[in-house]
C-alpha positions in Angstrom: 43.5 46.7 54.2 40.8 49.1 52.9 42.2 52.6 53.1 41.0 56.1 52.3 43.3 59.0 51.9 41.7 62.4 52.4 43.6 65.1 50.5 45.5 64.3 47.3 48.1 67.1 47.3 51.8 66.4 47.6 51.5 64.2 50.8 48.2 62.5 50.0 48.8 61.6 46.4 52.1 60.0 47.3 50.7 58.2 50.3 47.7 56.8 48.4 49.9 55.5 45.6 52.4 53.9 47.9 49.8 52.3 50.1 48.4 50.6 47.0 51.9 49.6 46.0 52.2 47.9 49.4 49.1 45.8 48.5 46.3 47.7 50.2 43.0 48.7 48.6 43.0 52.5 48.4 40.8 55.4 47.5 42.2 58.9 47.3 39.7 61.7 47.8 40.1 65.4 47.0 37.7 68.2 46.1 39.9 69.4 43.3 38.5 67.8 40.1 41.5 68.7 38.0 43.8 67.1 40.4 41.7 63.9 40.6 41.5 63.7 36.8 45.3 63.9 36.6 45.8 61.2 39.2 43.2 58.9 37.5 45.2 59.3 34.3 48.3 58.2 36.1 49.9 61.6 36.2 51.0 63.4 39.3 49.7 67.0 39.5 53.2 67.9 40.5 56.7 66.7 39.7 57.9 63.9 42.0 60.4 61.3 40.7 58.9 57.8 40.6 55.3 58.8 41.4 53.9 58.3 37.8 55.3 54.8 37.7 53.8 53.9 41.1 50.5 55.4 40.1 50.4 53.4 36.8 51.4 50.1 38.5 48.9 50.6 41.4 46.0 51.5 39.1 46.7 48.6 36.8 46.2 46.2 39.8 42.8 47.8 40.5 43.9 48.6 44.1 44.0 52.3 43.6 41.3 54.8 42.5 40.5 58.4 43.1 37.3 60.3 43.8 35.9 63.7 44.6 33.1 62.2 46.8 33.9 61.8 50.5 31.2 59.2 50.7 33.6 56.8 48.9 35.5 56.6 52.1 32.7 54.7 53.8 34.0 51.3 52.7 37.4 51.9 54.2 38.4 51.0 57.7 41.5 53.2 57.9 41.3 56.9 56.9 44.4 58.9 56.5 44.0 62.7 56.7 46.7 64.2 54.5 45.5 67.7 53.8 47.6 70.9 53.9 48.2 73.1 56.9 49.4 76.4 55.2 50.5 79.5 57.1 47.5 81.6 58.1 47.3 84.8 56.1 48.4 87.7 58.4 49.9 85.5 61.1 52.5 82.7 61.7 49.8 80.3 62.9 49.0 77.1 61.0 45.7 77.2 59.1 43.8 74.1 60.3 40.7 74.8 58.1 41.4 71.8 55.8 42.2 69.4 58.6 39.0 70.4 60.5 36.9 70.1 57.3 38.4 66.7 56.5 37.6 65.2 59.9 34.1 66.8 60.0 33.4 65.5 56.5 34.5 62.0 57.5 32.2 61.8 60.6 29.0 60.7 58.8 31.0 57.9 57.1 32.8 56.4 60.1 31.8 53.2 61.8 32.8 51.3 64.9 36.4 50.0 64.7 37.5 52.5 62.1 40.8 54.3 62.6 41.3 57.9 61.5 45.0 58.6 61.0 46.4 62.1 60.9 49.4 62.6 58.6 49.2 66.4 58.3 51.7 68.6 60.2 49.7 70.3 63.0 50.3 72.4 66.2 50.6 70.3 69.3 47.2 69.8 70.9 45.4 69.4 67.6 45.2 65.6 67.8 43.7 65.5 71.2 41.0 68.0 70.2 40.1 66.1 67.0 40.0 62.8 69.0 37.3 64.5 71.2 35.4 65.5 68.0 35.5 61.9 66.7 34.5 60.5 70.1 31.6 62.9 70.5 30.2 61.9 67.1 29.5 58.4 68.6 30.6 56.3 65.7 33.0 54.2 67.7 36.0 55.2 65.5 39.3 56.3 67.1 42.2 58.5 66.1 45.9 58.0 65.7 48.6 60.5 64.6 51.3 59.3 62.3 53.5 62.2 61.1 55.2 62.1 57.7 58.9 62.7 57.1 59.0 63.1 53.4 61.7 64.8 51.4 60.5 66.3 48.2 62.3 64.5 45.4 62.5 61.3 47.5 58.9 61.1 48.7 58.1 57.7 47.2 61.2 56.1 48.7 60.6 57.8 52.0 57.0 56.4 52.1 57.9 52.9 51.1 61.1 52.6 53.1 61.0 55.3 55.8 63.8 55.8 58.3 61.3 55.5 61.2 57.6 55.2 62.1 56.0 57.3 64.8 52.5 56.5 66.1 50.7 58.9 68.4 47.8 56.9 70.0 45.3 57.6 72.8 47.0 57.0 76.1 50.1 55.4 74.5 50.5 51.7 73.6 49.7 50.7 77.2 46.0 51.2 76.8 43.7 48.8 74.9 42.7 51.6 72.5 46.3 52.6 71.8 47.5 49.0 71.4 44.7 48.4 68.9 45.5 51.5 66.8 49.2 50.6 66.8 48.4 47.0 65.7 46.4 48.4 62.7 49.3 50.7 61.7 51.7 47.8 62.1 49.6 45.8 59.6 49.6 48.6 57.1 53.4 49.1 57.3 54.2 45.4 57.8 56.6 45.3 54.8 58.8 48.1 56.0 58.7 47.0 59.7 59.8 43.5 58.6 63.1 45.1 57.4 63.8 46.5 60.9 62.5 50.1 60.4 62.4 51.7 63.9 58.9 52.1 65.4 58.0 54.5 68.2 54.6 54.4 69.8 53.8 57.4 71.9 51.0 59.8 72.9 49.4 62.4 70.6 51.4 65.4 71.8 54.8 63.7 71.4 53.9 62.5 67.9 52.9 66.0 66.9 56.1 67.5 68.4 58.3 64.9 66.6 57.5 66.4 63.2 57.7 70.1 64.1 60.8 69.8 66.3 62.6 67.8 63.6 61.9 70.6 61.1 62.9 73.2 63.6 66.2 71.4 64.2 66.9 71.1 60.5 66.1 74.7 59.9 68.3 75.7 62.8 71.2 73.7 61.5 70.8 75.4 58.0 70.6 78.8 59.5 73.5 78.1 61.8 75.9 77.4 58.9 74.5 80.4 57.0 75.2 82.6 60.1 78.8 81.2 59.9 78.8 82.1 56.2 78.2 85.7 57.3 81.1 85.5 59.6 83.2 83.9 56.9 82.5 86.7 54.5 83.5 89.3 57.1 86.8 87.5 57.9 87.8 86.0 54.5 87.2 82.4 55.7 85.7 79.7 53.5 82.4 78.4 54.9 82.5 75.2 52.8 85.8 74.1 54.3 84.5 75.1 57.7 81.5 72.9 57.2 83.7 70.0 56.1 85.8 70.4 59.2 83.1 70.6 61.8 81.0 68.0 59.9 83.6 65.3 60.8 82.6 65.7 64.4 80.1 62.8 64.9 78.1 65.0 67.3 77.4 67.5 64.5 77.6 65.6 61.2 77.9 67.1 57.7 74.3 66.9 56.6 72.4 70.2 56.3 75.6 72.2 56.7 75.6 73.5 53.1 75.7 77.2 53.3 73.9 79.1 50.6 70.5 80.6 49.7 68.8 78.8 52.5 65.7 76.7 53.0 62.2 77.2 51.5 59.3 75.0 50.3 56.0 74.1 51.9 57.4 72.7 55.2 60.3 74.2 57.0 59.4 77.9 56.8 55.7 77.6 57.7 56.4 74.8 60.3 58.9 76.8 62.3 56.7 79.8 62.2 53.7 77.8 63.3 55.7 76.1 66.1 56.8 79.6 67.3 53.2 80.8 67.2 52.0 77.7 69.2 54.8 78.5 71.7 53.3 82.0 72.2 49.9 80.4 72.8 51.4 78.1 75.4 53.2 80.9 77.2 56.6 79.8 75.9 57.5 82.8 73.8 61.0 83.0 75.2 61.6 79.3 74.8 61.0 79.3 71.1 62.2 82.9 70.3 65.3 81.5 68.8 63.2 80.3 65.8 62.6 84.0 64.9 66.4 84.4 64.4 66.5 81.1 62.5 63.9 82.5 60.1 65.6 85.9 59.9 69.0 84.4 59.0 67.4 82.4 56.3 65.7 85.4 54.8 68.9 87.5 54.9 70.5 85.0 52.5 68.1 86.1 49.8 69.0 89.7 50.2 72.7 88.8 50.2 72.4 87.2 46.8 70.9 90.4 45.4 73.8 92.4 47.0 76.4 90.1 45.5 74.8 90.5 42.1 74.8 94.2 42.5 78.5 94.1 43.5 79.3 92.3 40.3 77.0 94.2 37.9 76.7 97.6 39.4 73.3 99.3 38.8 70.8 96.5 38.3 68.5 98.8 36.4 68.4 97.5 32.8 70.9 94.6 33.5 70.1 91.2 32.0 70.3 88.4 34.6 70.2 84.8 33.7 68.8 82.7 36.5 69.3 79.0 36.8 66.8 77.4 39.1 63.3 78.4 40.4 62.2 75.5 42.6 63.1 75.6 46.3 65.3 72.5 45.8 66.3 70.2 43.0 64.2 67.2 41.9 61.0 69.2 42.6 58.7 71.7 40.8 57.7 73.2 44.2 58.1 77.0 44.3 56.3 77.6 47.7 58.5 80.0 49.6 61.2 79.4 47.1 64.4 81.4 47.9 65.2 81.3 44.2 61.9 82.8 43.1 62.1 85.4 45.9 65.5 86.5 44.6 64.1 86.8 41.0 61.3 89.0 42.3 63.8 91.2 44.2 66.0 91.6 41.1 63.0 92.5 39.0 61.9 95.1 41.6 65.4 96.6 41.3 64.9 97.0 37.5 66.8 94.0 36.2 65.6 92.0 33.2 65.5 88.4 34.4 65.4 85.3 32.2 65.0 82.2 34.2 65.1 78.4 33.6 64.3 75.5 35.8 64.1 71.9 34.5 60.7 71.3 36.2 59.5 74.5 37.8 59.0 76.9 34.9 55.2 76.4 34.9 54.7 76.5 38.6 56.8 79.6 38.9 54.8 81.3 36.2 51.6 80.5 38.0 53.1 82.0 41.1 54.6 85.1 39.4 52.5 86.0 36.3 54.7 87.7 33.7 57.9 85.9 34.7 60.1 85.4 31.7 61.2 81.8 31.5 63.5 80.1 29.0 63.3 76.6 27.4 66.8 75.7 28.4 69.7 76.8 30.6 71.6 78.0 27.5 68.7 80.3 26.5 68.5 81.7 30.1 72.2 82.7 30.2 72.6 83.8 26.6 73.6 87.5 26.5 73.4 87.8 30.3 75.4 90.4 32.3 75.5 87.9 35.2 74.5 84.3 35.7 72.9 83.2 39.0 72.7 79.6 40.1 69.8 79.5 42.6 68.8 75.8 42.7 71.4 73.1 42.6 70.1 70.9 39.8 72.7 68.4 38.6 72.6 69.8 35.1 73.7 73.2 36.4 76.5 71.7 38.4 77.6 70.0 35.2 77.7 73.1 33.0 80.8 73.7 31.0 82.2 77.1 32.0 83.8 77.6 28.6 80.5 77.0 26.9 78.7 79.5 29.1 81.6 82.0 28.7 81.1 82.0 24.9 77.4 82.9 25.3 77.2 85.5 28.0 77.6 89.3 27.7 79.8 89.5 30.8 81.6 86.6 32.6 80.0 86.9 36.1 78.4 84.2 38.1 76.8 84.2 41.6 76.7 80.7 43.0 73.8 80.9 45.4 74.2 77.2 46.4 78.0 76.9 46.5 77.5 74.0 44.1 79.9 75.0 41.3 83.6 74.3 40.9 84.7 77.9 41.5 88.2 77.2 40.3 87.0 75.9 37.0 84.8 78.9 36.4 87.5 81.3 37.3 89.8 79.5 34.9 87.3 80.2 32.2 87.5 83.9 33.0 84.5 84.3 35.3 84.2 86.5 38.3 82.7 84.2 40.9 80.8 85.1 44.0 79.5 82.6 46.6 77.9 82.8 50.0 80.5 82.6 52.7 83.4 82.0 50.3 86.3 84.2 49.5 
């Protein structure tokens, strides 16, 4: 099929490349000339494992190209809107400026039978409003909402072989318009559907809620175990063993029960805040008020890491802290709302000298925090440190040899912000070890 993807940020670039990989003819469109130049050269403008290879393969077939001109969407029959919905400055609401602009920009290029497909995460009610905008334009095009469920670091896999498809269509699949939209999406995703991937066809509002409620649930689960970490610290319990024990309960499960520095990135924090703000607009303030505490628990973890560091080091003024990890999660260079980067800034504000290293996020972190001191390696970051902080659980940090680190630091102190180290091995090497929710 002939597809346009509007917005070539994290979501759009991956989606465009993967749609071409599936055999479709795709044009990715974005106003950012630098980003488009990178993509045309087969390079992702961000770190995502597997994306450069998919870009190279797809472009070699001639099925994938990129443009800054929205008019290049006119030859496509399916138009994916994959622009960002950041948090509005000064409030918790989602900023729909880019979504609105993408749809408005598409209107002159739509024709009868075209399908506009929303991928962006939006407040419930947005799709119905945009469907009205498209209908009023009189082109004969229709709208569907097809939320994404990508995990950074696994986005290519999650696009090509997702764990489910959700289609929000006008009136549900029972209507002619809804059935037609679902059939088009079925054709696009035919390869994955052929393997038995679950497919749910529903109305606009439900499709929108699937994404934000899934993120709200995951955020709640993470904050729950971090609340238990606070209890564990007060009682001398071990939150990791606690998570193992309750995780064996099939009703609970072990995933997302890793206590530590908490969640960040471009999705969970802003999505739960936008969901709560939408609840306020719908008169459901009390219903979603628990998300405020989910957010607060998450933010307290960052302060707790600074407190643990101060307990080890004493006065942070003039202390040298080696930080390992800046991205909000491993296998990513994303520092949006990164707990690690937030801790770094808090340490600097307390007077510490911070030398940080991340395998992929040094550059993005420096763009976010000008003047940040980064190292070229983990060894350079921890050399001469008064304390070492592990703030992103990259495998290379998990695999560090404590004896090697011990020979390079000024004082043998480590704060394991992700509970990812073998604490016994580090203590055997002479380190004082502090973790979140661990004795």
